[in-house]
N, C-alpha and C positions, 0 to 999 in steps of 0.2 A: 452446565455453565456455572462458572465459579461466582461466588457472592459479590466481589467487587465489580465484575463486569456487569452482572445483573443490576446492581445498584446504579451503575453509570448509565445503563440503557434506560432504566426507569427515569432518571433525572433528565436525560435528553428527550425522552418521549414526553415528559411533563412540560418541558420548555416549549417544544414544538406545539403541543396541544394548546398551551396558553397563547402562543403567537397566532394560532389559527382561530381559536374559539372566542376569545375575549372581545375582539372588535365586533364580531357578528352577534354575539349574545347581547352586547350593549345596544346594537342597532335595532334589535327586535323588542326591546323593552317598551312598555307603554310610557310615552313621554309625560302624561299627566301624573302617573304614579311616581315616576322618577323625580318630577318636580316636588312632589309632596315629601319625598324622602331625602332630598338634597340638603346638604349642610350649607351654612351661610359663609363658609370660608371663601374669601375672594379669589384665592389661588386655584380653586377647583372649577373646571368648566361646568356649566349647567347641563350640557348634553355632550355626547361624543359627536364626532364629525358626521357620521352617517345619519344619526337622528336629527341633527341640525339641518343637514341637507334636505331630508325628507320633510321637514317643517316648512321649507321655503320653495322647494322645487318639486315638480311632478315628473315621473318617468313617462315614457312613451305610452305605456298601457293605460295609465291614469288619464292621460290626455285623450287617447283614442276612445276610451270609455265614455268620454263627455263630448264627443265630436259634434253631436247634434246641438247640444247646449252652447258649445263654443262656435258653432257654425264654421267648422273647418272647411277650407276649400279642398278640392281633389289634390291640388299641388301640395298643400300642407300635409295632407294625409300621406301622400307618397313620400315626402321628405321624412316625416316621422317614422314611417315603416322602414325606410332605408337606414335611418340612424339606429333604430332598434335592432335590425338585422346585423349591422356592423358591430354594434356594442355587444350583442349576445355572442357573436362569433369570436370577438376578441376575448370576452370573458371565459368562454369555453376553452379556447387555446391557452389562456393564461392560467386558468385553474388546473388544466392538464399539466402545464409546466411545473406548477407548484407541487402537484401530487408526485410527479416524476422525481423532482428534487428531494422530496421527503422520503420516497422509496429508496433513492440512491443513498441517502444519508443513513436510513435504517439498515440497508444492506451492508454498507461500509462498516457500520458498528457491529453487526452480527457476524460478519465474515472475518473480521480481524481477530487475531489472537490477543492483542492488546487493545484497550480502548483507544479511540483516536485521540490525537493530541489536541491541545487547546486551540491551535490555529485552524485545524481541520473543522472542529465544531463551530468556531466563530465564522469561518468562511461559509459553511452551509447555512447557518442562521442568517448571515448577511445577505446571501443570495436569495433565500426564501423571503426575507423581509423586503428586499428590493422589488421582487416580483409582486408582492402584495401592495407595496406603495404605488407601483405603476398601475395596478388595477384600480386603486382608489382615485388616482389622478385621472385615469381614463373615464371612470364613472362620473366624476365631477365635470369633466369636459362634455360628456354626453348630455348631462342635465342642462348645462349652459347652452349647448348647441340646440337642444329642444326649445329652450326659452326664446332663442333668436328667431325661430320659425313663427312664433306667435305674435300677434299684434298686442299693443298695450291693453286694448279692450278685452281681448281673450285672456291675457295674464290677470287682469282684474277679476274676471269671472272665476278663474282658477283659484285666485287668492281667497275668494269668498267661500270656496268649498273646504278650506282647511280650518 
């Protein structure tokens, strides 16, 4: 493989890695540590979207882990389990689509004699970003749907656990 094509492949791989890893790396940081390190610039958000969502919302597993404390009804448990199954199924399908797009992109780059043109690179990146955006939106809706299942009293109990 000649040097310009290799350099181009490395750049494209780096861009894809940043698109994939940065949002997830930020979501797994310790929020308390992150707050200690944050700057006071008003234009910078305190936390990224996922961290913020986890501060105020609980996912289905969190809720079911506290089912006795929350005194969940059988109907609530069933609704939560159904939402979890639907969300996990969607996430698996969407993650698979993202992975396929990334593989198609890598294959396209490796198989061509010339590096792909700017429009091709942009199209692949936009497609992958769109799938990731849909995944974030779906996750936010999942968390909001879970909250709608709970009573205000149950939400207050959950709020005390954070």
